[in-house]
Structure formats: C-alpha cells, structure tokens
PDB file as gemmi writes it, atoms N, CA and C in Angstrom:
CRYST1    1.000    1.000    1.000  90.00  90.00  90.00 P 1                      
ATOM      1  N   UNK A   1     107.267 104.857 104.901  1.00  0.00           N  
ATOM      2  CA  UNK A   1     105.573 104.674 104.503  1.00  0.00           C  
ATOM      3  C   UNK A   1     104.609 106.292 104.650  1.00  0.00           C  
ATOM      4  N   UNK A   2     103.720 106.458 103.660  1.00  0.00           N  
ATOM      5  CA  UNK A   2     103.381 107.681 103.836  1.00  0.00           C  
ATOM      6  C   UNK A   2     102.470 107.690 104.809  1.00  0.00           C  
ATOM      7  N   UNK A   3     102.414 109.195 105.629  1.00  0.00           N  
ATOM      8  CA  UNK A   3     101.655 109.472 106.691  1.00  0.00           C  
ATOM      9  C   UNK A   3     100.478 110.021 106.449  1.00  0.00           C  
ATOM     10  N   UNK A   4      99.855 109.571 107.211  1.00  0.00           N  
ATOM     11  CA  UNK A   4      98.088 109.984 106.990  1.00  0.00           C  
ATOM     12  C   UNK A   4      97.747 110.806 107.912  1.00  0.00           C  
ATOM     13  N   UNK A   5      96.676 111.497 107.403  1.00  0.00           N  
ATOM     14  CA  UNK A   5      95.791 112.632 108.279  1.00  0.00           C  
ATOM     15  C   UNK A   5      94.851 111.471 109.420  1.00  0.00           C  
ATOM     16  N   UNK A   6      94.105 112.318 110.240  1.00  0.00           N  
ATOM     17  CA  UNK A   6      93.235 111.927 111.129  1.00  0.00           C  
ATOM     18  C   UNK A   6      92.100 111.343 110.046  1.00  0.00           C  
ATOM     19  N   UNK A   7      91.679 112.611 109.078  1.00  0.00           N  
ATOM     20  CA  UNK A   7      90.634 111.985 108.150  1.00  0.00           C  
ATOM     21  C   UNK A   7      90.782 111.260 107.331  1.00  0.00           C  
ATOM     22  N   UNK A   8      91.944 111.523 106.863  1.00  0.00           N  
ATOM     23  CA  UNK A   8      92.276 110.117 105.723  1.00  0.00           C  
ATOM     24  C   UNK A   8      92.004 108.730 106.355  1.00  0.00           C  
ATOM     25  N   UNK A   9      92.628 108.564 107.608  1.00  0.00           N  
ATOM     26  CA  UNK A   9      92.437 106.943 108.222  1.00  0.00           C  
ATOM     27  C   UNK A   9      90.966 106.906 108.504  1.00  0.00           C  
ATOM     28  N   UNK A  10      90.315 107.960 108.963  1.00  0.00           N  
ATOM     29  CA  UNK A  10      88.808 107.660 109.137  1.00  0.00           C  
ATOM     30  C   UNK A  10      87.969 107.424 107.566  1.00  0.00           C  
ATOM     31  N   UNK A  11      88.469 107.807 106.417  1.00  0.00           N  
ATOM     32  CA  UNK A  11      87.763 107.784 105.168  1.00  0.00           C  
ATOM     33  C   UNK A  11      88.501 106.135 105.053  1.00  0.00           C  
ATOM     34  N   UNK A  12      89.527 105.802 105.116  1.00  0.00           N  
ATOM     35  CA  UNK A  12      89.910 104.317 104.775  1.00  0.00           C  
ATOM     36  C   UNK A  12      88.984 103.353 105.800  1.00  0.00           C  
ATOM     37  N   UNK A  13      88.676 104.033 107.337  1.00  0.00           N  
ATOM     38  CA  UNK A  13      87.998 103.184 108.112  1.00  0.00           C  
ATOM     39  C   UNK A  13      86.819 102.497 107.593  1.00  0.00           C  
ATOM     40  N   UNK A  14      86.008 104.020 106.750  1.00  0.00           N  
ATOM     41  CA  UNK A  14      85.011 103.955 106.678  1.00  0.00           C  
ATOM     42  C   UNK A  14      84.678 102.835 105.240  1.00  0.00           C  
ATOM     43  N   UNK A  15      85.766 102.902 104.528  1.00  0.00           N  
ATOM     44  CA  UNK A  15      86.024 101.825 103.435  1.00  0.00           C  
ATOM     45  C   UNK A  15      86.127 100.310 104.158  1.00  0.00           C  
ATOM     46  N   UNK A  16      86.956 100.158 104.906  1.00  0.00           N  
ATOM     47  CA  UNK A  16      86.962  98.804 105.526  1.00  0.00           C  
ATOM     48  C   UNK A  16      85.283  98.335 106.374  1.00  0.00           C  
ATOM     49  N   UNK A  17      85.184  99.237 106.913  1.00  0.00           N  
ATOM     50  CA  UNK A  17      83.918  99.057 107.361  1.00  0.00           C  
ATOM     51  C   UNK A  17      82.587  98.773 106.337  1.00  0.00           C  
ATOM     52  N   UNK A  18      82.817  99.345 105.007  1.00  0.00           N  
ATOM     53  CA  UNK A  18      82.122  98.838 104.086  1.00  0.00           C  
ATOM     54  C   UNK A  18      81.833  97.690 104.150  1.00  0.00           C  
ATOM     55  N   UNK A  19      82.968  97.306 103.725  1.00  0.00           N  
ATOM     56  CA  UNK A  19      83.422  95.789 103.054  1.00  0.00           C  
ATOM     57  C   UNK A  19      83.266  94.927 104.464  1.00  0.00           C  
ATOM     58  N   UNK A  20      83.531  95.150 105.222  1.00  0.00           N  
ATOM     59  CA  UNK A  20      83.084  94.255 106.560  1.00  0.00           C  
ATOM     60  C   UNK A  20      81.802  93.867 107.028  1.00  0.00           C  
ATOM     61  N   UNK A  21      80.981  93.199 105.747  1.00  0.00           N  
ATOM     62  CA  UNK A  21      79.719  92.951 106.094  1.00  0.00           C  
ATOM     63  C   UNK A  21      79.205  92.226 107.171  1.00  0.00           C  
ATOM     64  N   UNK A  22      79.624  91.495 107.653  1.00  0.00           N  
ATOM     65  CA  UNK A  22      79.145  90.968 108.979  1.00  0.00           C  
ATOM     66  C   UNK A  22      79.737  91.703 110.426  1.00  0.00           C  
ATOM     67  N   UNK A  23      80.150  92.807 110.553  1.00  0.00           N  
ATOM     68  CA  UNK A  23      80.620  93.616 111.239  1.00  0.00           C  
ATOM     69  C   UNK A  23      81.241  93.277 112.379  1.00  0.00           C  
ATOM     70  N   UNK A  24      82.312  92.431 111.954  1.00  0.00           N  
ATOM     71  CA  UNK A  24      83.017  91.711 113.351  1.00  0.00           C  
ATOM     72  C   UNK A  24      83.986  92.904 113.251  1.00  0.00           C  
ATOM     73  N   UNK A  25      84.517  93.193 112.550  1.00  0.00           N  
ATOM     74  CA  UNK A  25      85.725  93.853 112.689  1.00  0.00           C  
ATOM     75  C   UNK A  25      87.140  93.293 112.168  1.00  0.00           C  
ATOM     76  N   UNK A  26      86.549  92.694 111.303  1.00  0.00           N  
ATOM     77  CA  UNK A  26      87.670  91.583 110.395  1.00  0.00           C  
ATOM     78  C   UNK A  26      87.164  91.770 108.922  1.00  0.00           C  
ATOM     79  N   UNK A  27      88.095  91.347 107.856  1.00  0.00           N  
ATOM     80  CA  UNK A  27      87.752  91.139 106.416  1.00  0.00           C  
ATOM     81  C   UNK A  27      88.020  89.936 106.427  1.00  0.00           C  
ATOM     82  N   UNK A  28      87.013  88.801 106.216  1.00  0.00           N  
ATOM     83  CA  UNK A  28      87.718  87.681 105.867  1.00  0.00           C  
ATOM     84  C   UNK A  28      87.859  87.713 104.036  1.00  0.00           C  
ATOM     85  N   UNK A  29      88.092  86.231 103.779  1.00  0.00           N  
ATOM     86  CA  UNK A  29      88.494  86.274 102.407  1.00  0.00           C  
ATOM     87  C   UNK A  29      87.268  86.659 101.218  1.00  0.00           C  
ATOM     88  N   UNK A  30      86.103  86.237 101.665  1.00  0.00           N  
ATOM     89  CA  UNK A  30      84.778  86.731 100.776  1.00  0.00           C  
ATOM     90  C   UNK A  30      84.812  88.192 100.879  1.00  0.00           C  
ATOM     91  N   UNK A  31      84.670  88.547 102.027  1.00  0.00           N  
ATOM     92  CA  UNK A  31      84.677  90.044 102.060  1.00  0.00           C  
ATOM     93  C   UNK A  31      85.883  90.703 101.201  1.00  0.00           C  
ATOM     94  N   UNK A  32      87.108  90.267 101.232  1.00  0.00           N  
ATOM     95  CA  UNK A  32      88.146  90.732 100.828  1.00  0.00           C  
ATOM     96  C   UNK A  32      88.109  90.922  98.969  1.00  0.00           C  
ATOM     97  N   UNK A  33      87.586  89.580  98.516  1.00  0.00           N  
ATOM     98  CA  UNK A  33      87.578  89.202  97.203  1.00  0.00           C  
ATOM     99  C   UNK A  33      86.118  90.757  96.508  1.00  0.00           C  
ATOM    100  N   UNK A  34      85.347  90.647  97.705  1.00  0.00           N  
ATOM    101  CA  UNK A  34      84.156  91.802  97.047  1.00  0.00           C  
ATOM    102  C   UNK A  34      84.903  92.980  96.885  1.00  0.00           C  
ATOM    103  N   UNK A  35      85.555  93.677  97.835  1.00  0.00           N  
ATOM    104  CA  UNK A  35      86.304  94.489  97.828  1.00  0.00           C  
ATOM    105  C   UNK A  35      87.565  94.699  96.750  1.00  0.00           C  
ATOM    106  N   UNK A  36      88.455  93.748  96.428  1.00  0.00           N  
ATOM    107  CA  UNK A  36      89.104  93.875  95.142  1.00  0.00           C  
ATOM    108  C   UNK A  36      88.488  94.085  93.988  1.00  0.00           C  
ATOM    109  N   UNK A  37      87.282  93.391  94.156  1.00  0.00           N  
ATOM    110  CA  UNK A  37      86.341  93.443  92.845  1.00  0.00           C  
ATOM    111  C   UNK A  37      86.159  95.011  92.376  1.00  0.00           C  
ATOM    112  N   UNK A  38      85.913  95.804  93.244  1.00  0.00           N  
ATOM    113  CA  UNK A  38      85.722  97.043  93.197  1.00  0.00           C  
ATOM    114  C   UNK A  38      87.078  98.036  92.946  1.00  0.00           C  
ATOM    115  N   UNK A  39      88.160  97.775  93.696  1.00  0.00           N  
ATOM    116  CA  UNK A  39      89.253  98.498  93.637  1.00  0.00           C  
ATOM    117  C   UNK A  39      89.973  97.734  92.214  1.00  0.00           C  
ATOM    118  N   UNK A  40      90.222  96.742  91.473  1.00  0.00           N  
ATOM    119  CA  UNK A  40      90.985  95.895  90.921  1.00  0.00           C  
ATOM    120  C   UNK A  40      89.889  95.198  89.946  1.00  0.00           C  
ATOM    121  N   UNK A  41      88.925  95.541  89.159  1.00  0.00           N  
ATOM    122  CA  UNK A  41      87.996  94.446  88.625  1.00  0.00           C  
ATOM    123  C   UNK A  41      88.259  93.670  87.887  1.00  0.00           C  
ATOM    124  N   UNK A  42      89.787  93.732  87.276  1.00  0.00           N  
ATOM    125  CA  UNK A  42      90.342  92.727  86.471  1.00  0.00           C  
ATOM    126  C   UNK A  42      91.110  91.518  87.159  1.00  0.00           C  
ATOM    127  N   UNK A  43      91.105  91.910  88.785  1.00  0.00           N  
ATOM    128  CA  UNK A  43      92.038  90.785  89.472  1.00  0.00           C  
ATOM    129  C   UNK A  43      91.443  89.872  89.274  1.00  0.00           C  
ATOM    130  N   UNK A  44      92.137  88.288  88.967  1.00  0.00           N  
ATOM    131  CA  UNK A  44      91.487  86.908  89.479  1.00  0.00           C  
ATOM    132  C   UNK A  44      91.170  86.803  90.961  1.00  0.00           C  
ATOM    133  N   UNK A  45      90.477  85.696  90.783  1.00  0.00           N  
ATOM    134  CA  UNK A  45      90.463  84.804  92.354  1.00  0.00           C  
ATOM    135  C   UNK A  45      91.551  84.543  92.987  1.00  0.00           C  
ATOM    136  N   UNK A  46      92.539  84.220  91.808  1.00  0.00           N  
ATOM    137  CA  UNK A  46      93.807  83.951  92.632  1.00  0.00           C  
ATOM    138  C   UNK A  46      94.514  84.850  93.186  1.00  0.00           C  
ATOM    139  N   UNK A  47      94.404  85.718  92.475  1.00  0.00           N  
ATOM    140  CA  UNK A  47      95.087  86.967  92.641  1.00  0.00           C  
ATOM    141  C   UNK A  47      94.597  87.854  94.246  1.00  0.00           C  
ATOM    142  N   UNK A  48      93.040  87.686  94.129  1.00  0.00           N  
ATOM    143  CA  UNK A  48      92.652  88.007  95.546  1.00  0.00           C  
ATOM    144  C   UNK A  48      93.410  87.096  96.334  1.00  0.00           C  
ATOM    145  N   UNK A  49      93.387  85.684  96.385  1.00  0.00           N  
ATOM    146  CA  UNK A  49      93.676  84.821  97.344  1.00  0.00           C  
ATOM    147  C   UNK A  49      94.928  85.492  97.651  1.00  0.00           C  
ATOM    148  N   UNK A  50      96.073  85.553  97.159  1.00  0.00           N  
ATOM    149  CA  UNK A  50      97.195  85.588  97.351  1.00  0.00           C  
ATOM    150  C   UNK A  50      97.447  87.046  97.960  1.00  0.00           C  
ATOM    151  N   UNK A  51      96.831  88.216  97.586  1.00  0.00           N  
ATOM    152  CA  UNK A  51      97.048  89.227  98.146  1.00  0.00           C  
ATOM    153  C   UNK A  51      96.375  89.259  99.336  1.00  0.00           C  
ATOM    154  N   UNK A  52      95.123  88.562  99.893  1.00  0.00           N  
ATOM    155  CA  UNK A  52      94.889  88.530 100.938  1.00  0.00           C  
ATOM    156  C   UNK A  52      95.739  87.857 101.786  1.00  0.00           C  
ATOM    157  N   UNK A  53      96.598  86.639 101.289  1.00  0.00           N  
ATOM    158  CA  UNK A  53      97.537  86.047 102.287  1.00  0.00           C  
ATOM    159  C   UNK A  53      98.655  87.141 102.724  1.00  0.00           C  
ATOM    160  N   UNK A  54      99.051  87.674 101.674  1.00  0.00           N  
ATOM    161  CA  UNK A  54      99.928  88.932 102.125  1.00  0.00           C  
ATOM    162  C   UNK A  54      99.825  89.688 103.167  1.00  0.00           C  
ATOM    163  N   UNK A  55      98.487  90.413 102.929  1.00  0.00           N  
ATOM    164  CA  UNK A  55      98.010  91.241 104.010  1.00  0.00           C  
ATOM    165  C   UNK A  55      97.979  90.777 105.135  1.00  0.00           C  
ATOM    166  N   UNK A  56      97.577  89.932 105.192  1.00  0.00           N  
ATOM    167  CA  UNK A  56      97.042  88.972 106.590  1.00  0.00           C  
ATOM    168  C   UNK A  56      98.539  88.563 107.307  1.00  0.00           C  
ATOM    169  N   UNK A  57      99.044  89.505 107.999  1.00  0.00           N  
ATOM    170  CA  UNK A  57     100.568  89.195 108.278  1.00  0.00           C  
ATOM    171  C   UNK A  57     100.845  88.378 109.282  1.00  0.00           C  
ATOM    172  N   UNK A  58      99.203  88.349 110.358  1.00  0.00           N  
ATOM    173  CA  UNK A  58      99.555  87.299 111.261  1.00  0.00           C  
ATOM    174  C   UNK A  58      98.912  85.965 111.178  1.00  0.00           C  
ATOM    175  N   UNK A  59      98.469  85.902 110.141  1.00  0.00           N  
ATOM    176  CA  UNK A  59      97.981  84.550 109.008  1.00  0.00           C  
ATOM    177  C   UNK A  59      97.074  83.913 110.170  1.00  0.00           C  
ATOM    178  N   UNK A  60      95.829  84.735 110.747  1.00  0.00           N  
ATOM    179  CA  UNK A  60      94.951  84.117 111.101  1.00  0.00           C  
ATOM    180  C   UNK A  60      93.419  84.103 110.221  1.00  0.00           C  
ATOM    181  N   UNK A  61      93.757  84.313 108.808  1.00  0.00           N  
ATOM    182  CA  UNK A  61      92.637  83.725 107.973  1.00  0.00           C  
ATOM    183  C   UNK A  61      91.930  85.017 108.257  1.00  0.00           C  
ATOM    184  N   UNK A  62      92.222  86.520 108.561  1.00  0.00           N  
ATOM    185  CA  UNK A  62      91.624  87.347 108.655  1.00  0.00           C  
ATOM    186  C   UNK A  62      92.224  88.742 108.572  1.00  0.00           C  
ATOM    187  N   UNK A  63      91.800  90.054 108.469  1.00  0.00           N  
ATOM    188  CA  UNK A  63      92.647  91.151 108.066  1.00  0.00           C  
ATOM    189  C   UNK A  63      92.116  92.070 109.080  1.00  0.00           C  
ATOM    190  N   UNK A  64      92.553  92.485 109.789  1.00  0.00           N  
ATOM    191  CA  UNK A  64      91.727  93.561 111.016  1.00  0.00           C  
ATOM    192  C   UNK A  64      92.528  95.016 110.106  1.00  0.00           C  
ATOM    193  N   UNK A  65      92.250  95.865 110.864  1.00  0.00           N  
ATOM    194  CA  UNK A  65      92.297  97.401 110.288  1.00  0.00           C  
ATOM    195  C   UNK A  65      93.754  97.728 110.062  1.00  0.00           C  
ATOM    196  N   UNK A  66      94.488  97.551 111.384  1.00  0.00           N  
ATOM    197  CA  UNK A  66      95.803  97.646 111.034  1.00  0.00           C  
ATOM    198  C   UNK A  66      96.484  97.180 109.915  1.00  0.00           C  
ATOM    199  N   UNK A  67      96.117  95.703 109.682  1.00  0.00           N  
ATOM    200  CA  UNK A  67      96.676  95.281 108.464  1.00  0.00           C  
ATOM    201  C   UNK A  67      96.190  95.894 107.439  1.00  0.00           C  
ATOM    202  N   UNK A  68      95.255  95.920 107.092  1.00  0.00           N  
ATOM    203  CA  UNK A  68      94.138  96.767 106.045  1.00  0.00           C  
ATOM    204  C   UNK A  68      94.961  98.453 105.988  1.00  0.00           C  
ATOM    205  N   UNK A  69      95.183  99.165 106.544  1.00  0.00           N  
ATOM    206  CA  UNK A  69      95.629 100.131 106.661  1.00  0.00           C  
ATOM    207  C   UNK A  69      96.988 100.376 106.170  1.00  0.00           C  
ATOM    208  N   UNK A  70      97.872  99.530 106.727  1.00  0.00           N  
ATOM    209  CA  UNK A  70      99.190  99.294 106.086  1.00  0.00           C  
ATOM    210  C   UNK A  70      99.297  99.014 104.601  1.00  0.00           C  
ATOM    211  N   UNK A  71      98.264  97.989 104.238  1.00  0.00           N  
ATOM    212  CA  UNK A  71      98.424  97.571 102.740  1.00  0.00           C  
ATOM    213  C   UNK A  71      97.722  98.634 101.939  1.00  0.00           C  
ATOM    214  N   UNK A  72      96.941  99.761 102.490  1.00  0.00           N  
ATOM    215  CA  UNK A  72      96.156 100.757 101.994  1.00  0.00           C  
ATOM    216  C   UNK A  72      97.246 101.851 101.903  1.00  0.00           C  
ATOM    217  N   UNK A  73      98.332 102.173 102.620  1.00  0.00           N  
ATOM    218  CA  UNK A  73      99.188 103.045 102.548  1.00  0.00           C  
ATOM    219  C   UNK A  73     100.320 102.636 101.790  1.00  0.00           C  
ATOM    220  N   UNK A  74     100.619 101.340 101.212  1.00  0.00           N  
ATOM    221  CA  UNK A  74     101.521 101.219 100.454  1.00  0.00           C  
ATOM    222  C   UNK A  74     101.068 100.966  99.107  1.00  0.00           C  
ATOM    223  N   UNK A  75      99.667 100.970  98.903  1.00  0.00           N  
ATOM    224  CA  UNK A  75      99.087 100.349  97.578  1.00  0.00           C  
ATOM    225  C   UNK A  75      98.305 101.434  97.284  1.00  0.00           C  
ATOM    226  N   UNK A  76      97.649 102.294  97.947  1.00  0.00           N  
ATOM    227  CA  UNK A  76      96.316 103.201  97.368  1.00  0.00           C  
ATOM    228  C   UNK A  76      96.397 104.560  97.569  1.00  0.00           C  
ATOM    229  N   UNK A  77      97.479 104.837  98.388  1.00  0.00           N  
ATOM    230  CA  UNK A  77      97.774 106.360  98.351  1.00  0.00           C  
ATOM    231  C   UNK A  77      98.738 107.145  97.277  1.00  0.00           C  
ATOM    232  N   UNK A  78      98.768 108.138  97.349  1.00  0.00           N  
ATOM    233  CA  UNK A  78      99.199 108.956  96.020  1.00  0.00           C  
ATOM    234  C   UNK A  78     100.574 109.458  96.972  1.00  0.00           C  
ATOM    235  N   UNK A  79     101.564 109.217  96.057  1.00  0.00           N  
ATOM    236  CA  UNK A  79     102.993 109.533  96.876  1.00  0.00           C  
ATOM    237  C   UNK A  79     103.146 110.748  96.131  1.00  0.00           C  
TER     238      UNK A  79                                                      
END                                                                             
C-alpha cells in the first residue's frame, strides 16, 4: 500500500471533512454518493452503493476516516 506523508493525509482529511456535511466524523451513504459524483461522475447509484459497502469494512453503514483513507490509498494515489 502507498505510504503517504502527513501533508497528504491532512489533505485527504480535508476532502473527507468537506463531504461529511453533518460534521459527524463519518460519511453516510448520501454523503458518499455526493463524493462519488465529484470523483466519478459517470458512476451509477448502484455503483455508489456497492462501493460504499466495500469501503465500510465494519459494516456499520458509515465510513470512518480510517476506512476512507485505506480506500483512497488503494484507488486515488499515484503509484
């Protein structure tokens, strides 16, 4: 997995916080759908739901920052 600097992690946290509209410290499915519309506009709602379920590794129907960071490192960083 890609090693990130503290600056990169802080930037990713800023993205996470931007889409955490209710400031809960978690991203719910609706917030994730909004995030995915920005990152992958062509993704369908079904794609978003499946992606959300994959990222939500503890299956509590919310994505915490650690889950988000792991997903980001696997999908959005340049190798």
